[in-house]
C-alpha positions in Angstrom: 29.2 9.8 139.8 31.9 9.4 137.5 34.4 5.9 137.5 37.6 6.1 136.6 39.5 3.1 135.6 42.8 2.5 134.5 44.8 -0.6 132.7 48.2 -1.0 133.5 50.1 -2.5 131.6 54.0 -3.4 132.2 56.6 -3.1 129.2 58.3 -6.2 127.8 60.8 -7.5 130.1 60.1 -5.2 133.3 58.9 -7.4 136.8 56.8 -6.4 139.1 59.8 -6.5 141.9 62.0 -3.5 140.0 62.5 -0.6 142.1 61.0 1.9 139.8 58.0 -0.4 139.3 57.2 -0.5 143.5 57.8 3.4 143.6 55.3 3.7 140.8 52.7 1.3 142.5 54.0 3.3 146.2 53.2 6.9 144.7 49.4 5.1 143.5 48.6 3.4 146.4 49.5 6.5 148.2 47.0 9.1 146.1 43.4 7.4 148.0 44.5 9.5 151.1 46.4 12.9 149.5 43.9 13.7 146.6 40.1 15.2 148.4 38.4 14.6 145.1 38.7 10.5 145.2 35.2 9.2 146.7 37.1 6.3 146.2 40.5 4.8 145.6 41.6 1.2 144.8 44.8 -0.1 143.1 46.0 -3.6 142.9 48.1 -5.8 140.7 46.3 -8.9 138.2 46.0 -11.9 139.8 45.6 -13.9 137.0 48.3 -14.5 134.3 45.7 -14.6 130.8 48.0 -13.2 127.9 45.3 -10.4 127.2 45.0 -9.7 130.4 46.8 -6.2 131.9 49.0 -5.9 135.2 47.5 -3.2 137.4 45.0 -1.6 137.7 43.2 1.7 139.1 39.6 1.8 140.4 38.2 4.8 141.7 35.1 7.3 141.7 34.8 10.9 141.9 31.5 13.1 141.9 31.5 14.7 138.7 33.5 15.9 135.7 35.1 19.0 137.2 36.2 16.6 139.9 37.9 14.4 137.8 40.3 17.1 136.1 40.6 18.9 139.4 42.4 14.8 140.3 44.3 14.4 136.9 45.8 17.9 136.9 46.5 17.1 140.9 50.4 17.2 141.5 50.5 13.7 143.0 48.8 12.2 140.0 51.4 14.3 137.7 54.1 12.4 139.5 52.7 9.1 139.8 51.9 9.0 136.3 55.6 10.4 135.3 56.7 7.4 137.1 54.4 5.1 135.3 55.3 6.3 131.8 59.0 4.8 131.9 57.8 1.2 132.4 54.3 1.2 131.3 51.6 1.6 129.3 48.2 2.0 129.4 44.4 2.2 128.4 41.6 4.4 130.4 37.9 4.6 130.8 35.7 7.0 132.8 32.1 6.7 132.5 29.3 8.0 134.4 26.7 5.9 137.3 
C-alpha cells in the first residue's frame, strides 16, 4: 500500500472563502468517489494557526505504484490540480506502508 500526502499552502492574500478556492476544495472533495484506485480518501482544512502550518491536506491510499500513477493521471485529479495551481503551492510525500 502507498500513502499519498499533500499539504497545500494558500498564496499570500488568498482566503479560504474565495470562490476559486471553494471550487478547488470541491474538486478534491469529490475525488474520493470518482477515482476507483483510491482505497481511502481524506481532505480537510488545517485547524491550527501556527505560522509554519500548511492550510489544506489530502491524505489517501492506493494499492501500489501503478495505482498511484493512474490516480495522478486521472482527468478529475488533473482538473483539481489545475484549479489549485492558480492560488496555492504544495508539498507531497508518497510512502509505502
